[in-house]
C-alpha positions, 0 to 999 in steps of 0.5 A: 672384205669377206672372211673365210674360215678353212681347214688345212692339213697341217700333217700328213696321215699316218694311218687313220686320220687324227685331229691333229692333222688339221688346223683352221685358220681364218683368211681373208678372200679377195674382191672379186675381178671381173668375171669372177665371183665369191662363193659361200658354202652351205653343205660341204662334202667330198664335192663342196655346195656352195652358193654364190654372194657376190659376182663379177660373172654375169654366168653366175647371178648372186644367189646361184646355187652351185657345185665346185671343188672349193676345199673345206672352206666357208667362202672361196674365189672363183672363176667360174671353170669349176663351177657346176649349177643345180638344175634350174628347175630343182623341186622345192620340196627335195633338199639341195643337199642332195646334189652331194649325194643321191642327185649328185656324184655318188648317184652318178657313181652308182649308175654308170657303175651299174649301167655302163661297167656291170650292164645289169640285166633283169633278172640277175643278183647284184652284190654291193658291200658298204650298202649303206653308204651314199654310193652303195643305198643308191646301188641297191636301189637302182638294181631293185628298179631294174628287177635284180634281187640284190645283196647287201652288206654293211658294218652295224644292225642299224645299217642292216635295217636301213637296206631292208627298208630300201628293199633289199632282198638280203642284207648282213652285217659283216662285222658279226657273220660268222663266216663271211663265205657261208654268209654269201652262198646263204643269201645266193646259192648260185652265185652272183651276177655282178658284184658292186666293189666298194670295199677290196681287201678281204671282203673282195677275196671271198666276194670273188670266189661266189661269182658266176661264170661271165661274172662282172665286177665294178671296182668303184672303192677300197675303203679297206685299204685307205689308212692302212700304213703297211700294204695288204698283200695276197691272196693273188686272185688271177686264177680265179678270174681265169677259170670263171672268165670274169670281167673286173673293172675299175672306174671313175664317174667322170668318164661319162661327164657327156652324160651327166645332165641327162643322168642326174635328171634320171636320178631326180626322177626316181626320187620325186617317183618315190623309187629311190630314197635317201638318208644323210648323216648331217654334221652341223659347223665347218669347225666340226669337219674333221669330226665328220671326216674320221666319223665316215672311216669309222663307218658312223654314217648311214648315206651321205655324210656331209656338213651343213656349214 
């Protein structure tokens, strides 16, 4: 009988997550029935990456590598309906952990935000915040591949240096600038054609004022408000959106699921060509999963935050 280490939410968050919100348990995984299989986690994220260690499902032989949604568990039972196989010809020189990052959901989010939502064109100027994260770092690099000027915001000098390594034209630490408004104006005096928003809140209130007429905004995340106990209010930007005739659209990558296989191969191609670089923040041991989760909210990671089980 396979035993699984599994994290459960013992208490709902009240503001920022705390260690007391989580409890680690050990559970027995039932023997698989026909059509079922047992998964062993290799890397964990919001989208766990796993390999098959026991199988009665011919679609997933033992040793297969898949991406699934099994939760914070070392092992889980599945009927295969919620699993996505890793591409069969995954190059040996590319870490499979990238299936949780650059060549996975974050990479797809960046690609679709740029191409499907923003319709970014060569020569345009793009602003992206949380730019050193799993999504933002890919956003900026794809924009450079497309021949655009890229301005990125991040939360530490180390992250700003990383953005420069990736080829961002301008990058700044939003925590240390005297005025976000003036910093955005200096980085692009003519304004911004496109804005890829991962943060929301006050940053976006300022950024919307810097948009060019007919600017486009892709709303991907709102990390500035996720842990608020009291909802933020105002200022309200409808008049700015009207007067500048802006297009603002929220999205999730699942909308374009039919394109995933082709899109993942495009991302892999850029990685192999050296046009798309990755950095991962790896925490080792499933026992450290809550610490890694809370560290992400504190901005401790550069690139994709994952746990190597």
